[in-house]
C-alpha positions as CSV (number, residue, x, y, z in Angstrom):
1,M,6.2,57.3,19.6
2,P,9.3,55.3,20.4
3,K,12.1,55.0,17.9
4,P,11.6,52.1,15.4
5,L,13.1,48.8,16.6
6,Q,16.0,47.3,14.7
7,I,17.5,43.9,14.5
8,T,20.1,43.4,17.3
9,D,18.2,46.0,19.6
10,S,17.3,44.7,23.0
11,A,13.6,43.8,23.0
12,P,11.5,46.2,25.0
13,N,10.7,44.6,28.4
14,F,7.0,43.8,29.2
15,T,4.9,42.3,31.9
16,L,1.3,41.5,30.8
17,P,-1.6,39.5,32.0
18,G,-1.9,36.2,30.0
19,D,-4.5,33.7,29.3
20,G,-5.5,31.5,32.3
21,G,-4.6,34.2,34.7
22,Q,-0.8,33.8,34.3
23,E,1.6,36.8,34.1
24,I,3.7,36.9,30.9
25,C,7.0,38.8,31.0
26,L,10.0,39.0,28.7
27,D,12.5,37.9,31.4
28,Q,10.8,34.5,31.8
29,F,12.0,33.5,28.3
30,K,15.7,34.1,28.8
31,G,17.5,31.1,27.4
32,Q,14.8,30.5,24.8
33,N,13.9,32.1,21.6
34,L,10.6,34.0,21.6
35,V,8.2,34.6,18.8
36,L,6.1,37.6,19.7
37,Y,3.3,38.1,17.2
38,F,0.9,41.0,17.3
39,Y,-2.5,40.6,15.9
40,P,-5.6,42.8,15.7
41,K,-8.5,40.8,17.3
42,D,-9.4,37.5,18.7
43,D,-11.8,35.3,16.8
44,T,-11.6,37.1,13.4
45,S,-10.8,34.9,10.4
46,G,-7.2,36.0,9.8
47,C,-6.2,36.1,13.4
48,T,-7.8,32.7,14.0
49,S,-6.0,31.1,11.1
50,Q,-2.7,32.6,12.3
51,A,-3.2,31.3,15.9
52,I,-4.2,27.8,14.6
53,S,-1.1,27.7,12.3
54,F,1.2,28.6,15.2
55,T,-0.5,26.0,17.4
56,E,-0.1,23.3,14.7
57,N,3.6,24.0,14.5
58,L,4.2,24.3,18.2
59,E,6.1,21.1,18.4
60,E,8.5,22.1,15.7
61,F,9.1,25.5,17.4
62,A,9.8,23.7,20.7
63,K,12.5,21.6,18.9
64,A,14.0,25.0,17.9
65,N,14.0,26.1,21.6
66,T,11.3,28.7,20.7
67,V,8.2,29.8,22.5
68,I,5.2,31.5,20.9
69,V,3.2,34.4,22.5
70,G,0.4,36.2,20.7
71,V,-0.4,39.8,21.8
72,S,-3.6,41.8,21.2
73,K,-5.6,44.4,23.1
74,D,-8.3,41.9,23.8
75,S,-9.0,41.0,27.4
76,V,-7.8,37.9,29.2
77,K,-11.4,36.7,29.3
78,K,-11.6,37.0,25.5
79,H,-8.3,35.3,25.1
80,D,-9.5,32.4,27.3
81,K,-12.6,32.0,25.2
82,F,-10.6,32.2,21.9
83,K,-8.2,29.5,23.1
84,A,-11.0,27.2,24.2
85,K,-13.1,27.6,21.1
86,H,-10.2,26.8,18.7
87,G,-8.1,24.5,20.8
88,L,-5.1,26.9,20.8
89,K,-2.0,25.8,22.7
90,I,0.0,29.0,22.3
91,Q,0.2,31.7,25.1
92,L,-1.8,34.9,24.6
93,A,-1.0,38.2,26.3
94,S,-3.5,41.0,26.9
95,D,-2.3,44.6,26.4
96,E,-5.5,46.5,26.9
97,E,-3.5,49.6,27.9
98,L,-1.5,49.4,24.6
99,A,1.8,49.9,26.5
100,M,3.6,47.0,24.9
101,I,1.9,47.3,21.6
102,Q,3.2,50.9,21.4
103,S,6.7,50.0,22.6
104,Y,7.0,47.5,19.7
105,N,5.7,50.2,17.3
106,V,2.7,48.2,16.0
107,W,-0.1,50.7,17.0
108,V,-0.5,52.4,13.6
109,E,-2.9,54.4,11.5
110,K,-4.9,52.1,9.3
111,S,-7.5,52.7,6.6
112,M,-10.6,50.8,5.6
113,Y,-13.1,51.9,3.0
114,G,-11.5,55.4,3.1
115,R,-11.9,55.7,6.9
116,K,-8.7,56.2,8.9
117,Y,-8.4,54.7,12.4
118,M,-5.7,53.4,14.8
119,G,-5.2,49.7,15.2
120,I,-2.7,46.9,15.6
121,E,-0.5,46.1,12.6
122,R,0.0,42.4,12.1
123,A,3.7,42.0,13.0
124,T,6.0,39.4,14.3
125,Y,9.3,39.7,16.3
126,L,11.7,36.9,16.8
127,I,13.7,37.5,19.9
128,D,16.9,35.5,20.7
129,T,17.9,33.7,23.9
130,E,19.6,36.8,25.2
131,G,16.6,39.1,24.6
132,H,17.7,40.8,21.4
133,I,15.6,41.2,18.3
134,A,16.8,38.7,15.7
135,K,14.2,39.2,13.0
136,I,11.2,41.5,12.3
137,W,8.2,40.9,10.0
138,R,5.9,43.9,9.5
139,K,2.6,44.1,7.7
140,V,2.4,40.3,7.8
141,K,0.6,38.4,5.1
142,L,-0.6,35.0,6.5
143,K,0.3,32.7,3.6
144,G,3.6,31.1,4.4
145,H,4.3,33.4,7.4
146,V,4.4,30.8,10.2
147,E,6.7,28.6,8.0
148,A,9.0,31.6,7.5
149,V,9.1,32.3,11.2
150,L,9.8,28.6,12.0
151,E,12.6,28.6,9.5
152,A,14.2,31.7,11.1
153,A,13.8,30.2,14.6
154,Q,15.5,26.9,13.4
155,D,18.3,28.9,11.9
156,L,18.7,30.9,15.1
157,S,18.9,27.7,17.2
158,A,21.2,25.8,14.9
């Protein structure tokens, strides 16, 4: 497992397939702030609420020179259906091989009803215009999260 990422570290580079057949890579966001949010699964209640909330605030993020990319291990096809079903305007990246998910340390042991399994921890990274990690939220609770990320992005671009 890679060493835990810290604020000011260079964000691990990535190139992943994105929704609509586009390729998404870290380098394309140089000069902009980037919110990378990791979520467990398309079309589940919490993940849907989070994606809708980021979409609803997209204009405010844009004013703060900030782009949003959601990452899960769902396929591009699932991402495309998820976006169409809920009218999502954010970019979604597919990491079926778990390479990026592991490099950002969000592939973790989880537990449900006493059963342990590996899965994606809901986490968000705010990356600055130079590709350095500016803020990290781990074990994210949905209430107020998008607002907190937006505030941090606004502070970063002020």
